[in-house]
Every structure is written in C-alpha cells, then in structure tokens.
Residue, then its C-alpha position, 0 to 999 in steps of 0.5 A: m517410382a522413387k519420388a513417389a515412394l519418398i511421397d508415400d513415406i512422408h506421412d510415417n516420416v513426419a509422423a515418426r519425427l513429432d513422435e519423437v520430440q514428444t518424449s524429451l526436449a533434448n531431441h529437439r535439435k537432432n529431429c529439427v535437422a532430421l525433418y529438414k532433411l526430409h523437408v528439402q527431399a520433398g521439396k525436390i519432387v515436382e510436377g510440371k510447375k506443381l511443388t507436389g512434394e512440398v505441398a504434400f509435406e505441409d500436408e502432413f505437418l498440418s495434419m499433425v500439428a492438427r492433432v494438438l490443437v485439440v489437446k487442452k493440457g499435458q507436456t507432450a503437447e507443450r513439447v510440440v509446441r516447443f518443437v514448431g517454434t525450434y523448426v520454425k527458426h532452424v527453416t529460417a536460419k537455413d533459408t537465410e544461409a542459402k540466401e547469404k551463400k548464393g548472393i541472392t534475395a529470392a522472394e520466394t523459398l521453401g522456407s518462407r512458402f512453409i512458412s506462411r502457409l504454417l502461419n494462415w492456417l493457425l490464424s485462421g483457428f485464431t476463431a474457431k468457437n473451440k476455446v483449447v483450439r484458440a488456445r493452441c493456434v495463438q501459442f503455436v504463433c506465439e512460440m514460432i514468431a520469433g523464428i519467422g523472419d521477413v513476411d510479406e505485408d498482408t500477412y503482417i497485418l493479419l497476423r497484428y490484427g489476429l494477435t490484437q483481436r486475441a488479447s482481448d479473448k474471453e478466455s485468459n490463456v489465450r490473452v496470455f499467448a497474446i501478449v507474449a506475442l504482441s510484445k515480440l512485434a512490439g520493436t518492429e513496427d512503425a506507429d506512424e504507418l498505423e491508422p489513425g486512433e489505432k493502437t500500438c502493440l505496446d499500448i495494448l501491452v500496457d493496457a493489459l498491464a494495467h487493466d487486464p483483471a487476470p493476473e497471469v495475463r498481468r504477468a505476461a504483460l509485465v515480463h515480456m514488455p520492453l522496458v523503456s522510459d515510456t513504459l517505466d511508470d506503467v511498470l512501477a505501477r505494478m509494484r501495488d499489484t494486488d497479486t503477490v507473484t506480480r509483485k514479485l516479478v516487478f523486481s525479480a524478473v523486470l528491474q534486476p535483470k532488465l536495468d543496466t544501472p539503477r540510474t535509469l530509475t529518478i530518484a523518486m522512483r527509486e525512492d518508491v521502489v524500495k517504499f514499496g517493495l521493503g514495505d510489501r506484506e509478502p516476505s517473498v516480496r521483500i526478498a525479491v527486493s533485498k536481492m535486487l538492492a543488492s545487485w545495485l550495490d554491485i553495480v554501483s560499487a564499480e563506477t566513479d562518482s565526481h561528488l563522492e569521490a572527493h569525501l572516499d579519497a579522504w579515508e582508508g579503511d580495511d573494508a574490502g571497499v564495502m563502505k565506500g560501496l555503501i556510500r556510493f549506494l546511498g548517492l542514489f537517494d535523496v539523504l537531505g529530505p524524505g528520501v533518508t528513510m528509504a536510503v536507510d531501509a534500503v542499507l538495511a535490507i542489504f545488511t540483512q541480505r549480506s550480512s558477512i559485510l558488516e564484520a568489515f566495517q572500520f571507522p579511522e578517525q579521518y572517517w568522522k573529519s570528512l563526513t558527507p550526508e552519504s557516509a553520516v547515514l551509512a554508518r547510523a544505519f550501520i550502528d542502529h541495526c548492530q544495536s537492533s540485532g545485538k551483534q555488539a562483537i561487530l560493533e567494538q570492531a568497528g571502532l566507533p570513537a569515544l562519548s568525548a571525542f564525539a561530543y567534539d565532532i557535534q561541537e565542530s560540524f555544528n559550529e561549520l553549519q553556524l558559519a555556512f548559515d552566516e555566509l549565507e545570511d551575508q550573500r543574501n544581503k549583498l544581492d538585497s543591496g542593490e548595488l550590484g552590477e549584472e554580472e556580479e549579481m549572477a555570481t552572488q546567485e550562483a554562491i547563494d545557490a552552493l551556499e545553500d546546498d552546503l548548509d542542507n548538507r552540513e545539516t543532514i551530517t549534524k542531526e545524523l551525528l546527534r542520532i549516532t549519539v544515542n546509541l553510544d555507551f554514555a558509561d562515561e562520566v566525563g563524556r557524558r558532561r561534556m556531551t551535555a554542555v555541547l547540546r545545551a549550548m546548541l539547543e541556546t542557538t540553534w535555529i533549524p527546528s530539525l535539529i531539536e527533536p535528534a538533540v533533545d534525544v541525545l539529552r534524555q540519554s545523557t541525563a540522568s533522570e526525567k526530572e533533570l531533562i525537564r530541569l534543563v529544558v526549562e533552563i534553556v528556555s528561559d535562556l532563549r525568552d531572556s535573550g528575546e526581549a519579547n512578551d507573549d501577553d500582547n495586547d487584546a488586538t493580537r488575541s483571539d477568543a481561546g477561553s479559559v484553560i486552567t490556572v497555574s499557582r506557579k511553584e517554580p521559577s518562572v520562564k516570563r521575560a523580565k522585559e514588557v511588550e509595551t517597552m518592545s519595538p516591533a523588531e523586537r517582538k518579531e524576534a521574540d515570536e521567533k524565540d517563542l517558536q523555538s522555545l515551544l518546538l523544545c518544549i514539545a519535543m521534551l513533552e513526547r518523551v516524559n513518561g511521569t505525571f504532570e504533578d510530579n513534575v512541578t518545573l512544568e507549571g512555570i512553562l505552561a503559565d509563561l509560554i503555553i497557555p499565551s501561545v494558545k491565544r495568539k493570533h499567529p497561526l503557527m504559534r497557536e499551532r505549536g501551543l495548542i499540540a503544547l497543551g495537548l502533551c500536558c494534559l497527556i500527563a495531566k488528568n484534571m488539565a484534560l479535564n477542564s482544556f478538553q472543552l477548549f479543544l473540542g471548540q478549536i476544531h470549528s474555528a482552525p484551519g485545516e492543518l490545525q484542525i488535523k492536530v487538534l482531532e489528534i489531541v482530542f482522539d489521543i484524551l480521549i483514549m488516554y482517560e478512556y473511563d472519565f470521557l466515555g465511561r462515567s456519563e452515558d449523556v456526556a459519552q453520546q454527546i461526544i459521540t454525536f460532535l465527531l458523527q457530526m464532524l464526520e458528516n460535514a467534514e471539507t476535506p480528505a485530510v480531516q475525514s480520514t483523521l476522524v475516521v482513524g481516530i473514531c476506528k480507534l475508540l471502537l476497536a478499544g470498545l470505548i463507542k458501542d453504538t451501532k450509528v458510528i459502524l453503520l456512518l462508517i460503512i456509509t463512509y467507506i462506500s459512498t463514492s465521495t470518498i474514493d480518491n481518499l486513499r487514507l480513509r479507505q485502506c484504514l477501514t478496510y484494515f479496520f473492518p475485518v480487525y473489528c468484526y473478527s476480535s470480538l463476537q460482540n461486535q459482529a452481533r452489533m453489525q448484524s444488527i445494522f446489516v438490513e439499515a446499512f444495505n438500506h443506506a447504501g441503496r439509497l445512496r446509489d439511487e441519488l448517483d448521477d450519471d458522471e458520477p463513479d459506480m458504487i459498490s453493487p449490491q451483491q458485492f455490499v452483501v457479501l462484505m457484511t456476510d463475511w464480516t459477520d461470520q462467526e467462524k471467522s471470529v477469535d472470539v471465545l465465549p463458552d457460556q454465551a451461545e447465542q452470540k456464537h450463531i450471528h449467522a442465524a440472526v442475520a437470517i432472521d433479519l434477512l427472511r422477515e425483510l421478505y415479508d415486505s410488500d415494497r421490498g424489489d424483487d432484485d433485493r428479494k432474490l438477493f436476500c434468498q441467494t444470500l440465506n444459502q451462503l450463510h454458516i448455520d451450525k448445530g447448538l441454535d438456541s430454541r428462540s432462534i430455531l422457531k423464528l426461523n420455522i415461523l418465518l418459513e411456514h409463512l412466507d408462501t401464505q403471507c409474501p409468496l415468491n412467485n419466482a422460481t430461482m427465489e422458490r429454489s434457493v429458499n427451499k434448499f434454505r429449508g432442507t438445510l435447517a431441516k436436516l440441522f433442526a428437526e429434532e430439536l423442533e420437534n422436542m420443543d416445548l410450545n407452552v413454554m416458547l409461544d408464551d415469549d414476547d418475542i415470539r409473539e412479536l414475530y407473528e404479529f409482524i408476519g400478520v398470523d395468530v398465535p397458534n394452539t400448543e399441540k400444533k406439529l412443528r416442522f421445516e416444510r418446502s414450498s407449495r406455491r400458494e398464492s396469497k391476498n397479503c403480499 
C-alpha cells in the first residue's frame, strides 16, 4: 500500500518541485536534492522485472517538461530549463559517486536510464513543426549536455546528428542553442571516426561564425568556440564584423579572458588587434580593446625577456616598474617597422585607460644612454600624449633633458648609426671578396645578420629621438643653435631616407621662419651636390620627352654643380645620382612644410631650375618620380607654375608606370582642388575636357590602385562642388556596383562613404542623383545581363532601387533651402520618373512591379508645387487606359499610392487653375509623351482608383 501511495503522490511531488523552481534560481540546489530523493524512492518500486516506480517518475517529469516546450518566452520557463540542466548534472554526479564508492562500472544506472530517456525524448522534438517547441527542445539539450556524462554510441550519434541539423535551422534562436551545444561536443569527438567529407563540430562552429546571417548566432559561436591555433584566424576575422556587439565580444569575451598570454598571437595578429580594435567607429569597442590591452600589460609586466633585460637593468627609475612594464609591452609589436604605429596607439590607449600611471614616469640620465627601440618609442608616446592632452605639469615632473643635452644625444646616436653602417659595409665587402673559407663565410654571414639588426635598432632610436625633439622647448638659444648645427650635419651626410622627414620637422622648429628653413635646405642641397661631382644635365640618350615645364630666371645662388657631366666617370655619375635622390627627398620634405607662396621664397628658384626640372626629364624611374612630386609641391604654392605645368602632368599619367602613375594622379587632383576656379570654373570647355579625361582614365584603369586613386580624387572634386556633371555620378554608381571592383576594397569603402555624404549634404546633389535614377537602373540591368555564369553575383534590382531611394530621400538631407520649395521634394520627382517608366511598353514586368512597389516607399509630403501634383495626377489618371498593369499586385501598389496622394493633395488639385497649368510646356510635353490630347480647362481633377480597363496602346 505504501508503494502504491508513493506512486500516486509522484505527480504532486514532481509538480511541487518544478513549481517552486520557477520562482527563483536560489532554491534550485535544494530542489535538486529533494527531487533526487523522490527519484531514488521511486526507483525502488519494482514489479518483477518492471521498473514501475522509475517509469512513473520519468513519465511525470517528462509531462512537466512538455508543458514548458510550448512557452515562447518568460523567466519562469527559463528557470525550468536551468533547473533541468542542474538536475541532470546532479544525477550524473550521484551516479559517479555511487560507482566510485562501490567500485563498480555498471552499464545502466538509475541516472543513466533517466538521462537517456529524457535525451531521446527531447531529440524527437528537434524536427517539430512548431518553432517554439524546436527551440525549447534544443535549449534543454544545450543546458543539460555538459552534465549528461557518458552516453552510449547510438545516443551520441543521434545527439550529434540532431544538433548538426539544427545548426542550419531557419530560426536563429534554434541555431544559437544548437551552436552552443555543439561547442560542448567539439572537445569530445575524434575526427578520424567521422565519415569522409563529414564536418567536425569545430568546422560547423567556424562556418556559423563566418557565414551565419544572424548576429546572435555568430556571437554564440564566437563566445563558445574553443580558442586554439586552428580557430584564431576565424575569431580575429570577427573584428571586422558588421555587428557592434560581436566586434566588442572579440576583445572582452574572447581575447581578454581566454588568452593566457598575448604571445599566443603572432606579431601580425597583435598589430591587427590594435589596428582594427582601436580604429573601430564605436566607442564601446574601443573601450573594450583598451581594457584588453591593459590586461596584456599586467601579463607582460610579470614576464622577463632576455632581449630587454640588459637595457632594463641599466637604469633605475622611481616609477614602481611601470615604465619597464610598458617597455616589455612594446616588445609585443614590431617597433622597427610599420608596427610602430600600432604600438604607439596601444600605449596611448593604456594611458587613457590608466591615466594615473603617467605620474610615475621619470627619465634619469642613464635612460637616454641605454636606449632601445622600445624605450625610445615609449618616451615619444609619453611626451606626445602629455603635449596633446595639456599635461605640462606631468611632463615637467618627468625630468626631460634640456635641448642642448638632447642635441648631444642625437649626435651620439647618429654617430653610432654611422659606425654600424661602416662596419656592416666592411663585412659585406669581406664576404664578397671570395677569399673566405666555408667556416669563415658562415661566421661573416652571421655577423652581417647581427649588424643588420643592430643597424635597424639604431635607425629607429635616432628617428624616435628626432620625433621627441619636436616637442621640446626651443626657447633655449644655445640649445637651438646646437640642434640646428647637428641637424645640418646629419642631413648633409645621412643616407637613410626615413631620417629626413623627422629631421626636417625638427629643423622647422629650430628656425625662426620659413625663409630661414628654405635657406638652410638650399645650402644643404648645394653642399650635397658639390660633393657629388655629377650633373643632372645628361646627354639626350638618358632623357625622356617630358615636354616643357616652365622657364625660371635665377635670382638666387644656383645649386648647379661646378663639374660638368662630360668630365665625370661612370662611378662619379652613379654617386651624383645618389646625391640627387637624397637632395630630392630633402626638397620634398621641405616643400611639404612650406605654407608661403613660391614668389615669397625666391631661394626656391635655384632648386627648381637646377634640380627639380632636370630630374623630371630623366629616364631614371625613381629620379623622375621624386622630381614630379617635388614639382607638384612647387605648383601648390605657385599658381602660374601650376597653370603652365598642368598639361605636363596630364601627359605623364599615360606614360608613367604603376606607382608613378598613382603619384601623378594625386598631384593632378591636388592642383585641381587648390586652383579650382582656374581649371574647373573659368572655362566650361576646359572643365569638360578635364572631366572627360578623368572619366576615360577611370573606365580604362588597369590596376585596382589606379582605379581607387581616381575614384578618391573624383569624389573629392564632387564633394567640393567643383564637378556637377551627372555623367560622373553615373559612372561612379556603375563602378560601385560592378563585379569587376568587388575585390577593390579601397574603392568600395570610399564610395560606400561618399554616396550618403554627397547626397545628404545638399538637396541639389540629391536632385542630380534623382535625375539619373532610371538611367542608372537601366545600366545596372545591362551589366547584370552581361555577367558570365562563373562571375560573382551582382547587387539585385531590389537592392539597387533601395540604395537609390535612400540616397534621394530629402528627409535625410541636412541642407535647408526655404526659398527653393521644389528642391525639397526630391522623392516626388522620383515618383514622376518611375510613373513615366510604367508607360514604357518594352519594360519587363519585373521592373514594372518593382517600380510600383517603390512608389509607396517614397516620402512625399504637403507643400509640393502645383506642377508636380498635376504631373502625378496625369500619369496616374491615364495609366490604366494607355498602359494597363494587368497584374493585381501592381494595381494594389499603384492604388495605394493614389490614395496617399489623394489624402495629401486633393484640395490643391481641385483648386488648381487649369488655364495656367495647361499652358505650361512641361505639362504639354507630358501629355504628348503618354499619347493623350490636352484636355479642356473645365475638366475636374482628382486621383481616381484603377478600373482595370483594357487598352490597345500598350
């Protein structure tokens, strides 16, 4: 009787436990214990070989869970799901405990039978038609999968197959639960046991992470995917995800908590993390990256790096190890190359995240005597940050050396750089002599490799010292003169191009005016060329036909060499070319920093006549490139020179090789923007010739780099209002959607930014875009028809119309023109264009249907001018008779549009003076276009619904 009573009470007891767990998560543990006690008691009730009590308990439990399966949302259902997962884990733990206690490995236990039945029952719901049931079944399995313990092979196969299928379910929430569950199976499967071609769980996770359209699914795969070497690239690819939360989770939920050390990533990966993370447009993502970088600092601060320890032990600072930790942190990046930009950005992010560490900075004298690339970069980043954020007190407290002392440090660093270079040359000459044995040759090669690394380190240190100097106090006259002398000596002897620009920046700070800077540079160039013993005026066989540039009357001392080219040996000519290349670099750096006009700095005339123009005429590619860049910079400060040289640059575009062609194009666009009126505003014929030339270049561009350079330049001209030709906009649209530019990311990114900015900044720009709406649509259709089967798909007609409709939406415009009412209703003009296209008998039904649907997506408001209202009325009124739609969907769309216009403009239409309006040439042209006679003036105007009348005209 007691057993019968217990079975009768199972329903009430199980229901009571599951009812209580819905109130709070805090009582789950207590209810697990109570429910398991009931479960064990029921398991003792047997009738022969029948597990009567156990089956009754399982039936009641499944009955209670079944009630949750149809609940779409709510905290109570979520708590039940959590409880089931907790209970399964509890049952598994009890089974394991009992086995260990008894020392047995029974195939079946109370818990294993319960879990097996529950799991198989839930798996049967994976294919339910009800999406809520499917989602709940997968959610239950996802919650309990970590606690099910060992299962038989058949159950595992069914479980894996069911989750794999649900990972491609049409409902995103089902896919989320399936992905989370598969992530827990990823570490248990053996790839060798799978069928050939069958995906592993990890492959499914990677595929969902990269290609699932739902951001919540990508986030689930990202957070739960194991972070191993095989998945690092896929995880880091989500730094460029379209979803902000997903991008943030890459740093806050994956890289920060799951990486034991940032050294797990390669240097390139670390630099990408900083580049994409700190370069993200969303502040929340940048904050997450800053916190992650701060955690990296904590990790590397506790490490020891033999490469840096010798330097770190050479000086002591009262900074509690902050600076040494940051130096180790900078060791994570390649500060000798382009990675220095990311390294500095990372340090600046840490300064912002932990601003208190700035107060710990102290620069003892020994710090500057034992510099490494990392410590030099740290000093520069600290000083730049304090200068830009106005923290002068912290900067003064840090104890920076005086300008004169710093000039000595720069000179000493440069001297060491020269010695390293000389030693490297000696070793190379020794290796090239061919007199070494095999062992000596290997030792010499190792010495050369070490010297090359040392040379790179010293070059970076010198460069960083120069960048630091720019922010020092130049009020010290003695220090300023000392610094000027050091820089002059450096520029006269340096063979390293990367030092020229930072040196000129410092020279600009140390000179009193631009004229003095130019005078110093001219003197340095003169000294360089005098020591080179060469002449640019080579014989005709070494020149190209560059055309005439300008003529210059010298008013200043010339930089022309005293020794003529005919008297030079081949070695002297080679040395002279090297000196000229160095001189051109110096001139370019100087011209980039000059703001005055060419006429105000007549000292430049000597450099122009004796160095720049002869370099432009040379066939030497690098010489010619630098000469053209220098000439272009001169043109930006000399209007007459620009007018005379512009044709030269246009001619160079066709003949120049790839890299030089890009440089010349940039020069051309800079000149057009600088002197807008003289080229694009004075003569319409000249402007049209220039525009035609640019469009032909864009259509015939052979490389993506040239194509993107042209697009960027044309976009600048359009945004500046210098080009108003709609042909240019049309070509940019076609270029944007063409499959030929699908891999040109720079071009696509530029145009993705350009079109909204261009359209939303001006109603006039939107009106131009509206005027080519239909023409652009037709071009896109022809492009789509010409695609080959093996080419990637193009943007669909629906997507293209959505883009054009969005760009012409006057409600998004920031322009306000109260006196130009017509320009405020761009979408009304679009509606007129689309309605006119419905009268085209050659237009396909798909296009007509799309146009009809688009009509109801347009924003047309009150205040529309009478001519536009009448045009809309005329086109809608005669559409049914002249060119009927003969399609219920299209007619419903047009009738809906009619109804909208009737509500807005019925009164204006009734009060319209037809005597005046019907004399309008535009209105008469419209009647002629649709093939209808102009009506008499007594006709009553209104927007009428379609009557589905047949017509013979269309």
